PyMOL Python script that loads the backbone (N, CA, C, O; Angstrom):
from pymol import cmd

cmd.read_pdbstr("""\
ATOM      1  N   HIS A   1      19.727 118.313-129.062  1.00  0.00           N
ATOM      2  CA  HIS A   1      19.985 119.121-127.896  1.00  0.00           C
ATOM      3  C   HIS A   1      20.862 118.404-126.876  1.00  0.00           C
ATOM      4  O   HIS A   1      21.614 119.048-126.145  1.00  0.00           O
ATOM      5  N   ALA A   2      20.774 117.098-126.822  1.00  0.00           N
ATOM      6  CA  ALA A   2      21.455 116.344-125.783  1.00  0.00           C
ATOM      7  C   ALA A   2      22.959 116.227-126.018  1.00  0.00           C
ATOM      8  O   ALA A   2      23.719 115.977-125.082  1.00  0.00           O
ATOM      9  N   GLU A   3      23.384 116.406-127.262  1.00  0.00           N
ATOM     10  CA  GLU A   3      24.784 116.211-127.624  1.00  0.00           C
ATOM     11  C   GLU A   3      25.266 114.799-127.225  1.00  0.00           C
ATOM     12  O   GLU A   3      26.405 114.618-126.794  1.00  0.00           O
ATOM     13  N   ALA A   4      24.382 113.817-127.379  1.00  0.00           N
ATOM     14  CA  ALA A   4      24.697 112.431-127.046  1.00  0.00           C
ATOM     15  C   ALA A   4      25.459 111.755-128.187  1.00  0.00           C
ATOM     16  O   ALA A   4      25.218 112.049-129.358  1.00  0.00           O
ATOM     17  N   SER A   5      26.365 110.862-127.848  1.00  0.00           N
ATOM     18  CA  SER A   5      27.032 110.058-128.854  1.00  0.00           C
ATOM     19  C   SER A   5      26.386 108.684-128.985  1.00  0.00           C
ATOM     20  O   SER A   5      26.585 107.984-129.978  1.00  0.00           O
ATOM     21  N   GLU A   6      25.604 108.306-127.964  1.00  0.00           N
ATOM     22  CA  GLU A   6      24.904 107.032-127.986  1.00  0.00           C
ATOM     23  C   GLU A   6      23.521 107.175-127.348  1.00  0.00           C
ATOM     24  O   GLU A   6      23.314 108.006-126.464  1.00  0.00           O
ATOM     25  N   ALA A   7      22.589 106.356-127.809  1.00  0.00           N
ATOM     26  CA  ALA A   7      21.261 106.280-127.227  1.00  0.00           C
ATOM     27  C   ALA A   7      20.816 104.828-127.245  1.00  0.00           C
ATOM     28  O   ALA A   7      21.191 104.065-128.135  1.00  0.00           O
ATOM     29  N   TRP A   8      20.016 104.450-126.260  1.00  0.00           N
ATOM     30  CA  TRP A   8      19.520 103.086-126.142  1.00  0.00           C
ATOM     31  C   TRP A   8      18.000 103.121-126.000  1.00  0.00           C
ATOM     32  O   TRP A   8      17.444 103.961-125.294  1.00  0.00           O
ATOM     33  N   VAL A   9      17.352 102.196-126.682  1.00  0.00           N
ATOM     34  CA  VAL A   9      15.894 102.075-126.618  1.00  0.00           C
ATOM     35  C   VAL A   9      15.556 100.631-126.313  1.00  0.00           C
ATOM     36  O   VAL A   9      16.044  99.720-126.982  1.00  0.00           O
ATOM     37  N   THR A  10      14.714 100.414-125.297  1.00  0.00           N
ATOM     38  CA  THR A  10      14.265  99.074-124.919  1.00  0.00           C
ATOM     39  C   THR A  10      12.749  99.088-124.836  1.00  0.00           C
ATOM     40  O   THR A  10      12.160  99.979-124.225  1.00  0.00           O
ATOM     41  N   LEU A  11      12.118  98.091-125.457  1.00  0.00           N
ATOM     42  CA  LEU A  11      10.674  97.942-125.412  1.00  0.00           C
ATOM     43  C   LEU A  11      10.362  96.549-124.893  1.00  0.00           C
ATOM     44  O   LEU A  11      10.815  95.559-125.469  1.00  0.00           O
ATOM     45  N   THR A  12       9.593  96.458-123.810  1.00  0.00           N
ATOM     46  CA  THR A  12       9.295  95.180-123.163  1.00  0.00           C
ATOM     47  C   THR A  12       7.802  95.077-122.906  1.00  0.00           C
ATOM     48  O   THR A  12       7.193  96.004-122.374  1.00  0.00           O
ATOM     49  N   ALA A  13       7.214  93.953-123.284  1.00  0.00           N
ATOM     50  CA  ALA A  13       5.807  93.665-122.967  1.00  0.00           C
ATOM     51  C   ALA A  13       5.772  92.688-121.794  1.00  0.00           C
ATOM     52  O   ALA A  13       6.453  91.663-121.816  1.00  0.00           O
ATOM     53  N   ASN A  14       4.980  93.004-120.774  1.00  0.00           N
ATOM     54  CA  ASN A  14       4.839  92.147-119.609  1.00  0.00           C
ATOM     55  C   ASN A  14       3.374  91.746-119.498  1.00  0.00           C
ATOM     56  O   ASN A  14       2.568  92.469-118.913  1.00  0.00           O
ATOM     57  N   ASP A  15       3.030  90.582-120.065  1.00  0.00           N
ATOM     58  CA  ASP A  15       1.642  90.157-120.085  1.00  0.00           C
ATOM     59  C   ASP A  15       1.034  89.958-118.697  1.00  0.00           C
ATOM     60  O   ASP A  15      -0.089  90.410-118.472  1.00  0.00           O
ATOM     61  N   PRO A  16       1.727  89.297-117.745  1.00  0.00           N
ATOM     62  CA  PRO A  16       1.089  89.134-116.428  1.00  0.00           C
ATOM     63  C   PRO A  16       0.768  90.470-115.761  1.00  0.00           C
ATOM     64  O   PRO A  16      -0.258  90.595-115.091  1.00  0.00           O
ATOM     65  N   ALA A  17       1.623  91.459-115.935  1.00  0.00           N
ATOM     66  CA  ALA A  17       1.360  92.762-115.352  1.00  0.00           C
ATOM     67  C   ALA A  17       0.482  93.608-116.255  1.00  0.00           C
ATOM     68  O   ALA A  17      -0.050  94.627-115.815  1.00  0.00           O
ATOM     69  N   GLY A  18       0.321  93.212-117.499  1.00  0.00           N
ATOM     70  CA  GLY A  18      -0.520  93.945-118.428  1.00  0.00           C
ATOM     71  C   GLY A  18       0.059  95.278-118.836  1.00  0.00           C
ATOM     72  O   GLY A  18      -0.683  96.230-119.075  1.00  0.00           O
ATOM     73  N   THR A  19       1.394  95.364-118.921  1.00  0.00           N
ATOM     74  CA  THR A  19       2.015  96.633-119.256  1.00  0.00           C
ATOM     75  C   THR A  19       3.014  96.504-120.403  1.00  0.00           C
ATOM     76  O   THR A  19       3.566  95.438-120.675  1.00  0.00           O
ATOM     77  N   LEU A  20       3.209  97.612-121.043  1.00  0.00           N
ATOM     78  CA  LEU A  20       4.246  97.781-122.044  1.00  0.00           C
ATOM     79  C   LEU A  20       5.205  98.819-121.486  1.00  0.00           C
ATOM     80  O   LEU A  20       4.777  99.891-121.058  1.00  0.00           O
ATOM     81  N   ARG A  21       6.506  98.511-121.486  1.00  0.00           N
ATOM     82  CA  ARG A  21       7.500  99.404-120.898  1.00  0.00           C
ATOM     83  C   ARG A  21       8.470  99.850-121.987  1.00  0.00           C
ATOM     84  O   ARG A  21       9.070  99.021-122.671  1.00  0.00           O
ATOM     85  N   LEU A  22       8.619 101.153-122.142  1.00  0.00           N
ATOM     86  CA  LEU A  22       9.537 101.738-123.103  1.00  0.00           C
ATOM     87  C   LEU A  22      10.574 102.541-122.331  1.00  0.00           C
ATOM     88  O   LEU A  22      10.223 103.417-121.540  1.00  0.00           O
ATOM     89  N   GLU A  23      11.836 102.248-122.557  1.00  0.00           N
ATOM     90  CA  GLU A  23      12.921 102.999-121.926  1.00  0.00           C
ATOM     91  C   GLU A  23      13.788 103.605-123.019  1.00  0.00           C
ATOM     92  O   GLU A  23      14.206 102.920-123.952  1.00  0.00           O
ATOM     93  N   VAL A  24      14.049 104.897-122.890  1.00  0.00           N
ATOM     94  CA  VAL A  24      14.955 105.615-123.797  1.00  0.00           C
ATOM     95  C   VAL A  24      15.966 106.325-122.931  1.00  0.00           C
ATOM     96  O   VAL A  24      15.602 107.085-122.033  1.00  0.00           O
ATOM     97  N   ARG A  25      17.257 106.075-123.202  1.00  0.00           N
ATOM     98  CA  ARG A  25      18.279 106.776-122.415  1.00  0.00           C
ATOM     99  C   ARG A  25      19.449 107.124-123.335  1.00  0.00           C
ATOM    100  O   ARG A  25      19.649 106.511-124.383  1.00  0.00           O
ATOM    101  N   ASP A  26      20.200 108.114-122.910  1.00  0.00           N
ATOM    102  CA  ASP A  26      21.348 108.563-123.699  1.00  0.00           C
ATOM    103  C   ASP A  26      22.507 108.917-122.776  1.00  0.00           C
ATOM    104  O   ASP A  26      22.364 108.965-121.554  1.00  0.00           O
ATOM    105  N   ASN A  27      23.644 109.160-123.386  1.00  0.00           N
ATOM    106  CA  ASN A  27      24.838 109.557-122.640  1.00  0.00           C
ATOM    107  C   ASN A  27      25.137 111.045-122.876  1.00  0.00           C
ATOM    108  O   ASN A  27      26.293 111.467-122.834  1.00  0.00           O
ATOM    109  N   GLY A  28      24.099 111.819-123.120  1.00  0.00           N
ATOM    110  CA  GLY A  28      24.260 113.226-123.435  1.00  0.00           C
ATOM    111  C   GLY A  28      24.563 114.086-122.232  1.00  0.00           C
ATOM    112  O   GLY A  28      24.948 113.606-121.167  1.00  0.00           O
ATOM    113  N   ARG A  29      24.373 115.384-122.442  1.00  0.00           N
ATOM    114  CA  ARG A  29      24.752 116.349-121.405  1.00  0.00           C
ATOM    115  C   ARG A  29      23.802 116.413-120.239  1.00  0.00           C
ATOM    116  O   ARG A  29      24.129 117.023-119.221  1.00  0.00           O
ATOM    117  N   GLY A  30      22.618 115.797-120.347  1.00  0.00           N
ATOM    118  CA  GLY A  30      21.663 115.786-119.234  1.00  0.00           C
ATOM    119  C   GLY A  30      20.984 117.134-119.045  1.00  0.00           C
ATOM    120  O   GLY A  30      21.292 118.109-119.732  1.00  0.00           O
ATOM    121  N   LEU A  31      20.059 117.167-118.104  1.00  0.00           N
ATOM    122  CA  LEU A  31      19.298 118.380-117.817  1.00  0.00           C
ATOM    123  C   LEU A  31      19.565 118.825-116.390  1.00  0.00           C
ATOM    124  O   LEU A  31      19.544 118.003-115.474  1.00  0.00           O
ATOM    125  N   PRO A  32      19.813 120.104-116.188  1.00  0.00           N
ATOM    126  CA  PRO A  32      19.913 120.593-114.815  1.00  0.00           C
ATOM    127  C   PRO A  32      18.545 120.512-114.122  1.00  0.00           C
ATOM    128  O   PRO A  32      17.521 120.573-114.802  1.00  0.00           O
ATOM    129  N   PRO A  33      18.500 120.377-112.801  1.00  0.00           N
ATOM    130  CA  PRO A  33      17.227 120.262-112.087  1.00  0.00           C
ATOM    131  C   PRO A  33      16.221 121.348-112.421  1.00  0.00           C
ATOM    132  O   PRO A  33      15.027 121.061-112.503  1.00  0.00           O
ATOM    133  N   ALA A  34      16.661 122.590-112.617  1.00  0.00           N
ATOM    134  CA  ALA A  34      15.744 123.686-112.929  1.00  0.00           C
ATOM    135  C   ALA A  34      15.005 123.435-114.247  1.00  0.00           C
ATOM    136  O   ALA A  34      13.824 123.765-114.361  1.00  0.00           O
ATOM    137  N   HIS A  35      15.672 122.864-115.225  1.00  0.00           N
ATOM    138  CA  HIS A  35      15.027 122.550-116.492  1.00  0.00           C
ATOM    139  C   HIS A  35      14.057 121.399-116.376  1.00  0.00           C
ATOM    140  O   HIS A  35      13.085 121.334-117.128  1.00  0.00           O
ATOM    141  N   GLN A  36      14.299 120.485-115.447  1.00  0.00           N
ATOM    142  CA  GLN A  36      13.400 119.362-115.246  1.00  0.00           C
ATOM    143  C   GLN A  36      12.077 119.825-114.607  1.00  0.00           C
ATOM    144  O   GLN A  36      11.007 119.305-114.922  1.00  0.00           O
ATOM    145  N   ARG A  37      12.176 120.806-113.711  1.00  0.00           N
ATOM    146  CA  ARG A  37      10.981 121.315-113.062  1.00  0.00           C
ATOM    147  C   ARG A  37      10.168 122.208-113.990  1.00  0.00           C
ATOM    148  O   ARG A  37       8.940 122.230-113.901  1.00  0.00           O
ATOM    149  N   GLN A  38      10.824 122.936-114.868  1.00  0.00           N
ATOM    150  CA  GLN A  38      10.159 123.814-115.817  1.00  0.00           C
ATOM    151  C   GLN A  38      10.185 123.150-117.191  1.00  0.00           C
ATOM    152  O   GLN A  38      10.892 123.596-118.095  1.00  0.00           O
ATOM    153  N   ALA A  39       9.417 122.096-117.331  1.00  0.00           N
ATOM    154  CA  ALA A  39       9.445 121.279-118.537  1.00  0.00           C
ATOM    155  C   ALA A  39       9.078 122.111-119.758  1.00  0.00           C
ATOM    156  O   ALA A  39       8.151 122.921-119.729  1.00  0.00           O
ATOM    157  N   GLY A  40       9.835 121.888-120.840  1.00  0.00           N
ATOM    158  CA  GLY A  40       9.530 122.523-122.112  1.00  0.00           C
ATOM    159  C   GLY A  40       8.405 121.808-122.826  1.00  0.00           C
ATOM    160  O   GLY A  40       7.870 120.815-122.332  1.00  0.00           O
ATOM    161  N   LEU A  41       8.053 122.316-123.981  1.00  0.00           N
ATOM    162  CA  LEU A  41       6.921 121.755-124.737  1.00  0.00           C
ATOM    163  C   LEU A  41       7.135 120.302-125.113  1.00  0.00           C
ATOM    164  O   LEU A  41       6.174 119.533-125.155  1.00  0.00           O
ATOM    165  N   GLY A  42       8.371 119.904-125.386  1.00  0.00           N
ATOM    166  CA  GLY A  42       8.630 118.514-125.752  1.00  0.00           C
ATOM    167  C   GLY A  42       8.290 117.564-124.626  1.00  0.00           C
ATOM    168  O   GLY A  42       7.625 116.553-124.849  1.00  0.00           O
ATOM    169  N   LEU A  43       8.741 117.876-123.408  1.00  0.00           N
ATOM    170  CA  LEU A  43       8.456 117.025-122.264  1.00  0.00           C
ATOM    171  C   LEU A  43       6.975 117.072-121.906  1.00  0.00           C
ATOM    172  O   LEU A  43       6.385 116.047-121.567  1.00  0.00           O
ATOM    173  N   ILE A  44       6.375 118.248-121.978  1.00  0.00           N
ATOM    174  CA  ILE A  44       4.936 118.371-121.689  1.00  0.00           C
ATOM    175  C   ILE A  44       4.147 117.541-122.686  1.00  0.00           C
ATOM    176  O   ILE A  44       3.211 116.840-122.301  1.00  0.00           O
ATOM    177  N   GLY A  45       4.511 117.609-123.963  1.00  0.00           N
ATOM    178  CA  GLY A  45       3.812 116.842-124.993  1.00  0.00           C
ATOM    179  C   GLY A  45       3.927 115.346-124.757  1.00  0.00           C
ATOM    180  O   GLY A  45       2.955 114.612-124.937  1.00  0.00           O
ATOM    181  N   MET A  46       5.129 114.878-124.346  1.00  0.00           N
ATOM    182  CA  MET A  46       5.291 113.446-124.055  1.00  0.00           C
ATOM    183  C   MET A  46       4.408 113.047-122.890  1.00  0.00           C
ATOM    184  O   MET A  46       3.721 112.027-122.945  1.00  0.00           O
ATOM    185  N   ARG A  47       4.423 113.845-121.839  1.00  0.00           N
ATOM    186  CA  ARG A  47       3.602 113.541-120.650  1.00  0.00           C
ATOM    187  C   ARG A  47       2.107 113.468-121.020  1.00  0.00           C
ATOM    188  O   ARG A  47       1.396 112.571-120.567  1.00  0.00           O
ATOM    189  N   GLU A  48       1.649 114.401-121.832  1.00  0.00           N
ATOM    190  CA  GLU A  48       0.235 114.417-122.215  1.00  0.00           C
ATOM    191  C   GLU A  48      -0.119 113.229-123.092  1.00  0.00           C
ATOM    192  O   GLU A  48      -1.191 112.648-122.922  1.00  0.00           O
ATOM    193  N   ARG A  49       0.750 112.849-124.027  1.00  0.00           N
ATOM    194  CA  ARG A  49       0.461 111.692-124.889  1.00  0.00           C
ATOM    195  C   ARG A  49       0.406 110.399-124.076  1.00  0.00           C
ATOM    196  O   ARG A  49      -0.476 109.566-124.281  1.00  0.00           O
ATOM    197  N   VAL A  50       1.347 110.242-123.162  1.00  0.00           N
ATOM    198  CA  VAL A  50       1.359 109.038-122.328  1.00  0.00           C
ATOM    199  C   VAL A  50       0.110 108.986-121.463  1.00  0.00           C
ATOM    200  O   VAL A  50      -0.519 107.932-121.366  1.00  0.00           O
ATOM    201  N   ALA A  51      -0.265 110.084-120.838  1.00  0.00           N
ATOM    202  CA  ALA A  51      -1.473 110.140-120.002  1.00  0.00           C
ATOM    203  C   ALA A  51      -2.736 109.847-120.816  1.00  0.00           C
ATOM    204  O   ALA A  51      -3.656 109.190-120.328  1.00  0.00           O
ATOM    205  N   SER A  52      -2.774 110.334-122.050  1.00  0.00           N
ATOM    206  CA  SER A  52      -3.977 110.089-122.886  1.00  0.00           C
ATOM    207  C   SER A  52      -4.154 108.619-123.218  1.00  0.00           C
ATOM    208  O   SER A  52      -5.251 108.197-123.582  1.00  0.00           O
ATOM    209  N   MET A  53      -3.073 107.818-123.096  1.00  0.00           N
ATOM    210  CA  MET A  53      -3.152 106.377-123.344  1.00  0.00           C
ATOM    211  C   MET A  53      -3.271 105.585-122.069  1.00  0.00           C
ATOM    212  O   MET A  53      -3.183 104.358-122.088  1.00  0.00           O
ATOM    213  N   GLY A  54      -3.475 106.284-120.936  1.00  0.00           N
ATOM    214  CA  GLY A  54      -3.654 105.605-119.662  1.00  0.00           C
ATOM    215  C   GLY A  54      -2.353 105.180-118.995  1.00  0.00           C
ATOM    216  O   GLY A  54      -2.359 104.335-118.101  1.00  0.00           O
ATOM    217  N   GLY A  55      -1.239 105.763-119.427  1.00  0.00           N
ATOM    218  CA  GLY A  55       0.052 105.355-118.887  1.00  0.00           C
ATOM    219  C   GLY A  55       0.656 106.400-117.961  1.00  0.00           C
ATOM    220  O   GLY A  55       0.030 107.409-117.637  1.00  0.00           O
ATOM    221  N   HIS A  56       1.871 106.136-117.550  1.00  0.00           N
ATOM    222  CA  HIS A  56       2.633 107.096-116.747  1.00  0.00           C
ATOM    223  C   HIS A  56       4.105 106.988-117.155  1.00  0.00           C
ATOM    224  O   HIS A  56       4.512 106.048-117.838  1.00  0.00           O
ATOM    225  N   TRP A  57       4.883 107.965-116.721  1.00  0.00           N
ATOM    226  CA  TRP A  57       6.275 107.996-117.113  1.00  0.00           C
ATOM    227  C   TRP A  57       7.145 108.599-116.047  1.00  0.00           C
ATOM    228  O   TRP A  57       6.656 109.287-115.150  1.00  0.00           O
ATOM    229  N   SER A  58       8.434 108.346-116.136  1.00  0.00           N
ATOM    230  CA  SER A  58       9.388 108.975-115.228  1.00  0.00           C
ATOM    231  C   SER A  58      10.601 109.431-116.048  1.00  0.00           C
ATOM    232  O   SER A  58      10.903 108.889-117.112  1.00  0.00           O
ATOM    233  N   MET A  59      11.275 110.437-115.516  1.00  0.00           N
ATOM    234  CA  MET A  59      12.470 110.935-116.165  1.00  0.00           C
ATOM    235  C   MET A  59      13.535 111.146-115.095  1.00  0.00           C
ATOM    236  O   MET A  59      13.266 111.700-114.029  1.00  0.00           O
ATOM    237  N   GLN A  60      14.742 110.695-115.399  1.00  0.00           N
ATOM    238  CA  GLN A  60      15.895 110.941-114.548  1.00  0.00           C
ATOM    239  C   GLN A  60      16.973 111.555-115.426  1.00  0.00           C
ATOM    240  O   GLN A  60      17.244 111.065-116.522  1.00  0.00           O
ATOM    241  N   SER A  61      17.581 112.621-114.945  1.00  0.00           N
ATOM    242  CA  SER A  61      18.610 113.291-115.720  1.00  0.00           C
ATOM    243  C   SER A  61      19.541 114.028-114.777  1.00  0.00           C
ATOM    244  O   SER A  61      19.108 114.643-113.802  1.00  0.00           O
ATOM    245  N   LYS A  62      20.835 113.954-115.087  1.00  0.00           N
ATOM    246  CA  LYS A  62      21.837 114.685-114.315  1.00  0.00           C
ATOM    247  C   LYS A  62      22.784 115.348-115.291  1.00  0.00           C
ATOM    248  O   LYS A  62      23.162 114.747-116.296  1.00  0.00           O
ATOM    249  N   PRO A  63      23.164 116.558-115.012  1.00  0.00           N
ATOM    250  CA  PRO A  63      24.115 117.228-115.898  1.00  0.00           C
ATOM    251  C   PRO A  63      25.379 116.395-116.077  1.00  0.00           C
ATOM    252  O   PRO A  63      25.998 115.961-115.106  1.00  0.00           O
ATOM    253  N   GLY A  64      25.745 116.183-117.322  1.00  0.00           N
ATOM    254  CA  GLY A  64      26.951 115.413-117.649  1.00  0.00           C
ATOM    255  C   GLY A  64      26.767 113.920-117.620  1.00  0.00           C
ATOM    256  O   GLY A  64      27.700 113.192-117.959  1.00  0.00           O
ATOM    257  N   GLU A  65      25.589 113.416-117.223  1.00  0.00           N
ATOM    258  CA  GLU A  65      25.377 111.969-117.098  1.00  0.00           C
ATOM    259  C   GLU A  65      24.254 111.441-117.968  1.00  0.00           C
ATOM    260  O   GLU A  65      23.920 110.260-117.877  1.00  0.00           O
ATOM    261  N   GLY A  66      23.664 112.270-118.803  1.00  0.00           N
ATOM    262  CA  GLY A  66      22.620 111.785-119.707  1.00  0.00           C
ATOM    263  C   GLY A  66      21.233 111.827-119.096  1.00  0.00           C
ATOM    264  O   GLY A  66      21.021 112.324-117.990  1.00  0.00           O
ATOM    265  N   THR A  67      20.288 111.279-119.868  1.00  0.00           N
ATOM    266  CA  THR A  67      18.868 111.305-119.487  1.00  0.00           C
ATOM    267  C   THR A  67      18.275 109.939-119.728  1.00  0.00           C
ATOM    268  O   THR A  67      18.647 109.246-120.675  1.00  0.00           O
ATOM    269  N   GLN A  68      17.349 109.551-118.864  1.00  0.00           N
ATOM    270  CA  GLN A  68      16.604 108.296-119.007  1.00  0.00           C
ATOM    271  C   GLN A  68      15.122 108.629-118.854  1.00  0.00           C
ATOM    272  O   GLN A  68      14.715 109.278-117.890  1.00  0.00           O
ATOM    273  N   ILE A  69      14.331 108.178-119.810  1.00  0.00           N
ATOM    274  CA  ILE A  69      12.870 108.324-119.715  1.00  0.00           C
ATOM    275  C   ILE A  69      12.285 106.916-119.823  1.00  0.00           C
ATOM    276  O   ILE A  69      12.627 106.155-120.729  1.00  0.00           O
ATOM    277  N   ILE A  70      11.391 106.580-118.878  1.00  0.00           N
ATOM    278  CA  ILE A  70      10.711 105.288-118.906  1.00  0.00           C
ATOM    279  C   ILE A  70       9.218 105.561-118.966  1.00  0.00           C
ATOM    280  O   ILE A  70       8.680 106.366-118.206  1.00  0.00           O
ATOM    281  N   VAL A  71       8.564 104.868-119.893  1.00  0.00           N
ATOM    282  CA  VAL A  71       7.120 104.989-120.076  1.00  0.00           C
ATOM    283  C   VAL A  71       6.486 103.628-119.857  1.00  0.00           C
ATOM    284  O   VAL A  71       6.952 102.620-120.389  1.00  0.00           O
ATOM    285  N   TRP A  72       5.406 103.608-119.058  1.00  0.00           N
ATOM    286  CA  TRP A  72       4.618 102.391-118.865  1.00  0.00           C
ATOM    287  C   TRP A  72       3.231 102.638-119.452  1.00  0.00           C
ATOM    288  O   TRP A  72       2.585 103.637-119.134  1.00  0.00           O
ATOM    289  N   LEU A  73       2.779 101.727-120.308  1.00  0.00           N
ATOM    290  CA  LEU A  73       1.459 101.824-120.900  1.00  0.00           C
ATOM    291  C   LEU A  73       0.693 100.523-120.689  1.00  0.00           C
ATOM    292  O   LEU A  73       1.274  99.439-120.742  1.00  0.00           O
ATOM    293  N   PRO A  74      -0.607 100.634-120.450  1.00  0.00           N
ATOM    294  CA  PRO A  74      -1.403  99.401-120.316  1.00  0.00           C
ATOM    295  C   PRO A  74      -1.516  98.712-121.674  1.00  0.00           C
ATOM    296  O   PRO A  74      -1.717  99.360-122.702  1.00  0.00           O
ATOM    297  N   LEU A  75      -1.385  97.401-121.656  1.00  0.00           N
ATOM    298  CA  LEU A  75      -1.622  96.628-122.877  1.00  0.00           C
ATOM    299  C   LEU A  75      -3.110  96.641-123.176  1.00  0.00           C
ATOM    300  O   LEU A  75      -3.919  96.771-122.257  1.00  0.00           O
ATOM    301  N   SER A  76      -3.482  96.512-124.408  1.00  0.00           N
ATOM    302  CA  SER A  76      -4.896  96.559-124.804  1.00  0.00           C
ATOM    303  C   SER A  76      -5.744  95.613-124.001  1.00  0.00           C
ATOM    304  O   SER A  76      -5.428  94.430-123.868  1.00  0.00           O
ATOM    305  N   GLY A  77      -6.831  96.142-123.462  1.00  0.00           N
ATOM    306  CA  GLY A  77      -7.760  95.349-122.687  1.00  0.00           C
ATOM    307  C   GLY A  77      -7.367  95.137-121.246  1.00  0.00           C
ATOM    308  O   GLY A  77      -8.090  94.459-120.515  1.00  0.00           O
ATOM    309  N   SER A  78      -6.258  95.685-120.811  1.00  0.00           N
ATOM    310  CA  SER A  78      -5.816  95.446-119.436  1.00  0.00           C
ATOM    311  C   SER A  78      -6.006  96.657-118.548  1.00  0.00           C
ATOM    312  O   SER A  78      -5.474  96.694-117.439  1.00  0.00           O
ATOM    313  N   GLU A  79      -6.768  97.669-119.020  1.00  0.00           N
ATOM    314  CA  GLU A  79      -6.968  98.872-118.222  1.00  0.00           C
ATOM    315  C   GLU A  79      -7.844  98.643-117.005  1.00  0.00           C
ATOM    316  O   GLU A  79      -7.923  99.512-116.137  1.00  0.00           O
ATOM    317  N   GLY A  80      -8.487  97.526-116.921  1.00  0.00           N
ATOM    318  CA  GLY A  80      -9.293  97.259-115.744  1.00  0.00           C
ATOM    319  C   GLY A  80     -10.630  96.883-116.126  1.00  0.00           C
ATOM    320  O   GLY A  80     -11.467  96.616-115.264  1.00  0.00           O
TER     321      GLY A  80
END
""", "prot")
cmd.dss("prot")
cmd.show_as("cartoon", "prot")
cmd.util.cbc("prot")
cmd.orient("prot")
């Protein structure tokens, strides 16, 4: 759907903070603000899966500038 020619994935573990950070971004067509507010099933599913693991996520997207999604998850045993 994104019509991207490139995508980047970065996975980083931060032991002192007790988090795992996943970043996925592309150079695709991006999402207009109205589509970001009315999330489709794919975005809703991602949000629910991340929440079920005790994490949180953010998404930034602009038409013509691609999309970036960052997910933070607690490392095992670091939930508190």
